[in-house]
C-alpha positions as a printed NumPy array, in Angstrom:
array([[326.596, 242.489,  66.489],
       [329.913, 241.917,  68.237],
       [333.154, 242.208,  66.24 ],
       [335.38 , 240.291,  68.637],
       [335.635, 236.719,  69.843],
       [334.634, 236.003,  73.453],
       [337.161, 236.986,  76.072],
       [339.972, 234.61 ,  76.85 ],
       [340.533, 235.009,  80.582],
       [343.541, 233.612,  82.393],
       [342.832, 232.584,  85.982],
       [345.289, 232.183,  88.844],
       [344.172, 231.065,  92.319],
       [346.527, 232.359,  95.005],
       [346.586, 231.087,  98.6  ],
       [348.825, 230.345, 101.584],
       [348.796, 227.059, 103.527],
       [348.719, 228.89 , 106.882],
       [345.06 , 229.785, 106.337],
       [341.974, 227.552, 106.174],
       [342.914, 225.591, 103.063],
       [339.817, 223.312, 102.901],
       [337.586, 226.4  , 103.116],
       [339.648, 228.175, 100.451],
       [339.387, 225.129,  98.175],
       [335.607, 225.048,  98.588],
       [335.311, 228.766,  97.833],
       [337.49 , 228.298,  94.747],
       [335.373, 225.373,  93.527],
       [332.185, 227.408,  94.019],
       [333.714, 230.322,  92.123],
       [334.669, 228.11 ,  89.193],
       [331.205, 226.596,  89.097],
       [329.749, 230.078,  88.771],
       [332.339, 231.239,  86.235],
       [331.664, 228.333,  83.916],
       [328.081, 229.535,  83.496],
       [329.394, 232.706,  81.828],
       [330.277, 232.382,  78.1  ],
       [333.969, 233.12 ,  78.424],
       [337.049, 231.134,  77.48 ],
       [338.4  , 230.55 ,  80.996],
       [342.007, 229.357,  81.041],
       [343.396, 227.948,  84.291],
       [342.324, 225.542,  86.98 ],
       [340.88 , 225.373,  90.455],
       [344.234, 224.313,  91.876],
       [345.394, 226.587,  94.677],
       [348.855, 228.02 ,  94.06 ],
       [350.815, 228.174,  97.315],
       [354.334, 229.037,  96.153],
       [356.427, 230.615,  93.424],
       [357.095, 227.308,  91.701],
       [353.395, 226.478,  91.229],
       [352.684, 230.027,  90.041],
       [355.517, 229.867,  87.505],
       [354.123, 226.604,  86.149],
       [350.692, 228.178,  85.615],
       [352.22 , 231.274,  84.016],
       [353.939, 229.08 ,  81.456],
       [350.608, 227.506,  80.55 ],
       [348.828, 230.852,  80.284],
       [351.478, 232.242,  77.949],
       [350.907, 229.55 ,  75.334],
       [348.083, 231.583,  73.816],
       [347.298, 235.292,  74.269],
       [344.779, 236.184,  76.959],
       [342.573, 239.277,  77.133],
       [342.156, 239.552,  80.898],
       [343.959, 238.16 ,  83.931],
       [341.728, 237.205,  86.861],
       [343.554, 236.623,  90.116],
       [341.424, 234.828,  92.666],
       [342.855, 235.906,  96.006],
       [341.63 , 232.901,  97.996],
       [343.613, 233.84 , 101.095],
       [345.977, 236.546, 102.184],
       [349.345, 236.429, 100.426],
       [352.215, 238.836, 100.18 ],
       [352.677, 240.706,  96.914],
       [355.96 , 239.176,  95.775],
       [354.464, 236.949,  93.104],
       [351.585, 239.281,  92.355],
       [353.853, 241.957,  90.915],
       [355.727, 239.383,  88.844],
       [352.427, 237.998,  87.531],
       [351.184, 241.452,  86.561],
       [354.447, 242.312,  84.837],
       [354.22 , 239.104,  82.797],
       [351.075, 240.155,  80.913],
       [350.089, 243.362,  79.169],
       [346.379, 242.868,  79.82 ],
       [343.824, 244.231,  82.297],
       [344.117, 242.781,  85.789],
       [341.096, 241.929,  87.942],
       [341.319, 240.649,  91.529],
       [338.564, 238.63 ,  93.137],
       [338.49 , 238.606,  96.934],
       [335.991, 236.692,  99.035],
       [334.034, 237.974, 102.043],
       [333.743, 235.791, 105.14 ],
       [331.343, 235.807, 108.053],
       [332.179, 237.842, 111.141],
       [332.06 , 234.946, 113.574],
       [334.226, 236.358, 116.333],
       [336.647, 233.536, 115.63 ],
       [339.481, 232.892, 113.236],
       [339.915, 235.   , 110.097],
       [339.906, 232.005, 107.794],
       [340.926, 233.647, 104.503],
       [341.819, 237.315, 105.011],
       [341.35 , 237.568, 101.253],
       [340.446, 241.253, 100.974],
       [343.575, 242.356, 102.809],
       [345.639, 240.35 , 100.34 ],
       [344.144, 242.355,  97.492],
       [344.854, 245.568,  99.382],
       [348.514, 244.598,  99.741],
       [348.716, 243.665,  96.068],
       [347.078, 246.898,  94.876],
       [349.586, 248.962,  96.84 ],
       [352.552, 247.094,  95.393],
       [351.167, 247.264,  91.863],
       [350.414, 250.952,  92.212],
       [354.029, 251.669,  93.146],
       [355.042, 249.747,  90.026],
       [352.699, 251.826,  87.87 ],
       [350.295, 248.941,  87.225],
       [346.527, 249.457,  87.329],
       [344.213, 246.815,  88.731],
       [340.522, 246.415,  89.505],
       [338.784, 244.222,  92.057],
       [335.537, 242.572,  93.022],
       [334.734, 241.415,  96.557],
       [331.947, 238.868,  96.145],
       [330.87 , 235.545,  97.569],
       [330.276, 232.974,  94.812],
       [327.208, 231.794,  96.731],
       [325.405, 235.134,  96.802],
       [322.519, 235.323,  94.27 ],
       [323.693, 238.632,  92.81 ],
       [327.294, 237.55 ,  92.232],
       [326.657, 235.946,  88.856],
       [325.206, 239.17 ,  87.446],
       [327.934, 241.29 ,  89.03 ],
       [330.678, 239.135,  87.542],
       [328.905, 239.04 ,  84.183],
       [328.759, 242.836,  84.242],
       [332.489, 243.113,  84.722],
       [333.034, 240.634,  81.914],
       [330.783, 242.694,  79.594],
       [332.868, 245.774,  80.34 ],
       [336.11 , 243.99 ,  79.504],
       [334.48 , 242.397,  76.439],
       [333.451, 245.849,  75.244],
       [337.017, 247.047,  75.614],
       [338.143, 244.132,  73.459],
       [335.361, 244.793,  70.938],
       [336.528, 248.362,  70.485],
       [340.022, 247.213,  69.583],
       [338.65 , 245.305,  66.573],
       [335.843, 247.683,  65.584],
       [335.588, 249.23 ,  62.158],
       [333.047, 251.884,  61.253],
       [332.458, 253.822,  58.054],
       [331.946, 257.56 ,  57.956],
       [329.984, 258.411,  54.843],
       [330.555, 261.978,  53.749],
       [331.828, 264.741,  56.011],
       [330.022, 266.379,  58.884],
       [328.068, 269.545,  57.975],
       [329.813, 272.886,  58.238],
       [329.619, 274.346,  61.71 ],
       [328.983, 270.978,  63.38 ],
       [332.15 , 271.007,  65.457],
       [330.51 , 268.391,  67.701],
       [330.963, 265.83 ,  64.927],
       [334.627, 266.524,  64.1  ],
       [337.126, 263.785,  64.888],
       [340.758, 262.771,  64.518],
       [340.942, 259.154,  63.328],
       [344.502, 258.699,  64.599],
       [343.66 , 259.957,  68.068],
       [340.512, 257.851,  68.164],
       [342.503, 254.771,  67.201],
       [344.986, 255.468,  69.975],
       [342.288, 255.962,  72.598],
       [339.939, 253.127,  71.723],
       [341.393, 250.957,  68.983],
       [338.51 , 251.835,  66.629],
       [339.291, 252.076,  62.912],
       [337.366, 254.614,  60.816],
       [337.154, 254.323,  57.043],
       [335.917, 257.101,  54.76 ],
       [333.312, 256.617,  52.052],
       [331.831, 259.192,  49.711],
       [328.109, 259.827,  49.562],
       [328.1  , 259.562,  45.756],
       [329.544, 256.053,  46.001],
       [326.813, 255.06 ,  48.441],
       [324.138, 256.462,  46.147],
       [325.618, 254.629,  43.132],
       [325.695, 251.324,  45.002],
       [322.129, 251.818,  46.187],
       [320.861, 252.204,  42.637],
       [322.377, 248.814,  41.726],
       [320.335, 246.905,  44.312],
       [318.078, 244.399,  42.543],
       [314.37 , 245.129,  42.545],
       [313.536, 241.77 ,  44.09 ],
       [315.741, 242.682,  47.067],
       [313.915, 245.99 ,  47.409],
       [310.596, 244.153,  47.348],
       [311.686, 241.694,  50.042],
       [312.813, 244.486,  52.347],
       [309.58 , 246.378,  51.68 ],
       [307.644, 243.312,  52.861],
       [309.823, 243.102,  55.941],
       [309.193, 246.755,  56.797],
       [305.439, 246.437,  56.147],
       [305.262, 244.136,  59.166],
       [307.067, 246.629,  61.41 ],
       [306.054, 250.11 ,  60.25 ],
       [302.502, 251.27 ,  59.619],
       [301.502, 253.483,  56.722],
       [304.319, 252.855,  54.27 ],
       [301.749, 252.944,  51.478],
       [300.763, 256.484,  52.507],
       [304.128, 258.144,  51.891],
       [305.651, 259.095,  48.556],
       [306.74 , 255.794,  47.021],
       [309.78 , 256.749,  44.928],
       [311.771, 258.218,  47.841],
       [310.563, 255.358,  50.027],
       [312.128, 252.899,  47.599],
       [315.334, 254.912,  47.671],
       [315.341, 254.683,  51.474],
       [314.995, 250.919,  51.17 ],
       [317.89 , 250.815,  48.704],
       [320.067, 252.707,  51.184],
       [319.092, 250.259,  53.914],
       [319.952, 247.289,  51.728],
       [323.299, 248.785,  50.697],
       [324.397, 249.538,  54.259],
       [323.312, 246.099,  55.438],
       [325.391, 244.497,  52.693],
       [328.414, 246.62 ,  53.546],
       [328.142, 245.715,  57.226],
       [328.079, 242.033,  56.338],
       [330.647, 241.95 ,  53.533],
       [333.107, 244.566,  54.795],
       [332.815, 244.044,  58.53 ],
       [331.49 , 247.428,  59.595],
       [329.934, 247.544,  63.042],
       [328.47 , 250.985,  62.457],
       [327.983, 253.93 ,  60.129],
       [328.225, 257.681,  60.615],
       [326.287, 259.286,  57.794],
       [326.156, 262.818,  56.464],
       [322.372, 262.684,  56.275],
       [321.72 , 266.15 ,  54.834],
       [321.463, 267.99 ,  52.547],
       [322.712, 265.634,  49.817],
       [320.404, 262.771,  50.747],
       [317.503, 265.053,  49.868],
       [318.986, 267.26 ,  47.16 ],
       [321.039, 264.672,  45.234],
       [319.483, 261.28 ,  45.973],
       [315.93 , 262.158,  46.946],
       [315.111, 260.509,  50.272],
       [315.696, 260.704,  54.003],
       [318.427, 258.573,  55.571],
       [316.707, 258.378,  58.964],
       [314.404, 255.406,  58.417],
       [317.178, 253.193,  57.067],
       [319.423, 254.091,  59.988],
       [316.615, 253.368,  62.435],
       [316.19 , 249.859,  61.053],
       [319.952, 249.304,  61.181],
       [319.988, 250.499,  64.79 ],
       [317.219, 248.004,  65.517],
       [319.569, 245.252,  64.365],
       [322.49 , 246.455,  66.475],
       [324.347, 248.053,  63.561],
       [325.013, 251.452,  65.105],
       [324.016, 254.23 ,  62.745],
       [324.225, 257.928,  63.47 ],
       [323.471, 261.09 ,  61.602],
       [325.52 , 264.174,  60.676],
       [328.663, 262.016,  60.308],
       [329.02 , 261.936,  64.111],
       [331.685, 259.27 ,  64.576],
       [331.927, 259.616,  68.346],
       [328.136, 259.363,  68.507],
       [328.2  , 256.092,  66.581],
       [330.888, 254.698,  68.875],
       [328.847, 255.771,  71.906],
       [325.895, 253.838,  70.476],
       [328.025, 250.745,  69.906],
       [329.346, 250.832,  73.451],
       [325.809, 250.955,  74.844],
       [324.742, 248.135,  72.505],
       [327.488, 245.88 ,  73.826],
       [327.172, 246.765,  77.48 ],
       [323.379, 246.634,  77.566],
       [322.76 , 243.854,  75.089],
       [320.067, 245.807,  73.24 ],
       [319.927, 248.508,  70.545],
       [320.488, 252.165,  71.402],
       [320.713, 255.389,  69.397],
       [321.778, 259.045,  69.542],
       [319.381, 261.939,  70.053],
       [319.391, 265.691,  70.635],
       [318.369, 267.289,  73.923],
       [315.912, 269.831,  72.482],
       [313.794, 271.08 ,  75.343],
       [313.9  , 271.708,  79.095],
       [310.752, 272.534,  81.071],
       [311.636, 273.771,  84.538],
       [307.977, 273.888,  85.574],
       [307.636, 270.094,  85.533],
       [311.369, 269.318,  85.68 ],
       [311.552, 267.387,  82.404],
       [313.499, 267.441,  79.174],
       [312.896, 266.105,  75.676],
       [315.248, 263.953,  73.644],
       [314.417, 264.005,  69.947],
       [315.643, 263.021,  66.545],
       [314.259, 263.008,  63.04 ],
       [313.444, 259.28 ,  63.082],
       [316.46 , 257.005,  63.479],
       [315.614, 255.373,  66.823],
       [315.541, 251.554,  66.945],
       [312.021, 250.214,  66.678],
       [312.299, 248.306,  69.963],
       [312.217, 251.673,  71.764],
       [308.698, 252.504,  70.6  ],
       [305.955, 252.866,  73.203],
       [304.093, 249.536,  72.902],
       [300.756, 251.328,  73.296],
       [301.297, 253.329,  70.104],
       [302.257, 252.122,  66.646],
       [305.385, 252.928,  64.655],
       [304.309, 255.1  ,  61.741],
       [306.015, 255.856,  58.447],
       [306.769, 259.553,  58.284],
       [308.447, 262.265,  56.275],
       [311.355, 264.419,  57.342],
       [310.047, 267.488,  59.113],
       [312.17 , 269.95 ,  57.138],
       [312.719, 268.252,  53.782],
       [309.324, 266.48 ,  53.488],
       [310.771, 263.205,  52.179],
       [310.41 , 259.673,  53.597],
       [311.46 , 257.558,  55.318],
       [311.563, 258.484,  58.972],
       [310.196, 256.362,  61.805],
       [307.558, 258.196,  63.837],
       [306.91 , 257.164,  67.439],
       [307.133, 258.164,  71.068],
       [309.83 , 256.513,  73.141],
       [308.572, 253.929,  75.616],
       [308.611, 254.67 ,  79.356],
       [311.412, 253.256,  81.49 ],
       [314.749, 253.855,  83.151],
       [317.491, 254.956,  80.751],
       [321.222, 255.495,  80.75 ],
       [322.666, 258.438,  78.812],
       [326.193, 258.33 ,  77.451],
       [328.597, 260.211,  75.245],
       [332.212, 259.565,  74.347],
       [332.982, 263.26 ,  74.389],
       [335.616, 265.684,  73.14 ],
       [334.146, 268.697,  74.934],
       [336.586, 271.352,  76.181],
       [339.198, 269.497,  74.099],
       [339.156, 266.656,  76.646],
       [338.445, 263.053,  75.747],
       [336.141, 261.755,  78.478],
       [332.98 , 259.818,  79.134],
       [329.764, 261.673,  79.939],
       [327.326, 259.507,  81.907],
       [323.81 , 260.252,  83.076],
       [320.581, 258.577,  84.133],
       [316.9  , 259.314,  84.048],
       [313.443, 257.977,  83.411],
       [311.528, 258.265,  80.159],
       [307.946, 259.125,  81.006],
       [304.885, 257.81 ,  79.262],
       [303.965, 260.705,  77.008],
       [302.851, 261.373,  73.429],
       [305.367, 262.56 ,  70.873],
       [306.598, 266.023,  71.715],
       [307.633, 266.686,  68.124],
       [307.463, 264.875,  64.794],
       [309.978, 262.086,  64.358],
       [311.088, 260.21 ,  67.448],
       [310.992, 261.81 ,  70.876],
       [310.796, 261.006,  74.557],
       [310.09 , 263.043,  77.668],
       [312.702, 262.434,  80.368],
       [312.979, 263.209,  84.045],
       [316.675, 263.218,  84.901],
       [318.159, 261.922,  88.137],
       [318.871, 265.525,  89.061],
       [316.963, 268.736,  88.319],
       [316.655, 269.381,  84.597],
       [317.951, 272.93 ,  85.017],
       [321.157, 271.604,  86.565],
       [321.581, 269.114,  83.727],
       [321.268, 271.927,  81.197],
       [323.727, 274.049,  83.159],
       [326.245, 271.203,  82.918],
       [325.619, 270.78 ,  79.187],
       [326.376, 274.427,  78.508],
       [329.136, 275.041,  81.043],
       [330.996, 271.912,  79.93 ],
       [330.359, 272.61 ,  76.25 ],
       [328.978, 269.14 ,  75.625],
       [328.074, 267.782,  72.208],
       [324.451, 267.893,  71.034],
       [324.111, 264.123,  70.54 ],
       [323.614, 261.739,  73.472],
       [323.381, 257.961,  73.183],
       [320.419, 256.42 ,  75.002],
       [319.763, 252.87 ,  76.22 ],
       [317.087, 251.338,  78.402],
       [319.74 , 249.174,  80.076],
       [321.239, 250.117,  83.424],
       [324.886, 250.302,  82.447],
       [326.252, 253.381,  84.225],
       [328.458, 251.223,  86.48 ],
       [329.803, 249.328,  83.476],
       [330.576, 252.586,  81.697],
       [332.665, 253.687,  84.665],
       [334.542, 250.369,  84.566],
       [335.176, 250.85 ,  80.851],
       [336.301, 254.443,  81.407],
       [338.879, 253.219,  83.901],
       [340.127, 250.6  ,  81.441],
       [340.447, 253.206,  78.689],
       [342.024, 255.628,  81.178],
       [339.378, 258.255,  80.482],
       [337.914, 260.679,  83.033],
       [334.167, 260.657,  83.669],
       [331.842, 263.654,  83.73 ],
       [328.637, 262.918,  85.595],
       [325.705, 264.521,  83.784],
       [323.271, 263.65 ,  86.569]])
């Protein structure tokens, strides 16, 4: 579920006639052919711009409608005179694309990379940030590399139009879930709206019975044993799911941060976990304990990886086999279940009410991420590891992980850096994209592994 329209990317193709122009034109044509396979609104042309007059003409065209990203294809070496003017003309991220050439022992036909180097120096002295890729459009991996960069910039745009709801306040003593909505808006562009738990409960009770029945049928095909749990609180869980789905659709929320205890049990009579797990399965980021930064972390992974993610606690470290356990009560997306074991309807381990989703996480490489406020610093925490094939370690949803560095060192970092207790998890390899996004948001990165 993406809140923003596809990127609108302005493209300028810079060159000098003293280099191999026919070769530069062919490289440019190949680049455009590749770019047009990526679902982006590309604005510009394959015409090489050799002088200030031609650049000015293209700038005029690009300014007719706002762009989200400026891509400068550095087809040959150029000086930085026009580059600085171009960058100063747009308040958008700037990405250079230079083009490798074969080391033939003969003429340097493009000298493209050096042109980017010159430009980056000039821009840096003007206080302007830029990024670059150095890729041949004919290499098989270039399409995926370029698409990755585009996903990072798309995620940045998504954040600027994201709205999430925080329902209730975080539990007392959960400093990890505290947030400043104004600061968050400044950093990321995300808007947070407050909703009271009592209002959610009232809306849930107004859901029509036929809607409840339809959702029950839907869940029967995905979760085993629904008939075995207490039925009244199960129906309440379904009502919560229906209400949050409706709010996402009608009010434009991309995610929810929910105070999931104790009122869900003591005042309404069900667990929130199962409903949030189903929402997570659909890409509507849903996190417990009113953890707003956790929900945003989940959204970022959803967009970058193209598949659902969720937040979990790191609850165990075993130095003897160098593993850890990520666990939560039962809000993981169903696509993360080990395919060799079924998803079971369960009850909350402490409050004994349904619905929670019971399963072991599937094996595979994972990326760990947290938009963090630890040590009073806003930064991105990034880690990697491998979920191992293993039975559930604890009731609810859990996975056994072997980190990309010794588990004891990971835990030392968690404690010494005062990290939050929730970590977003995805099975997509997006650590590079997270670092790109961190640079765009001007946030430092803490490497967990």
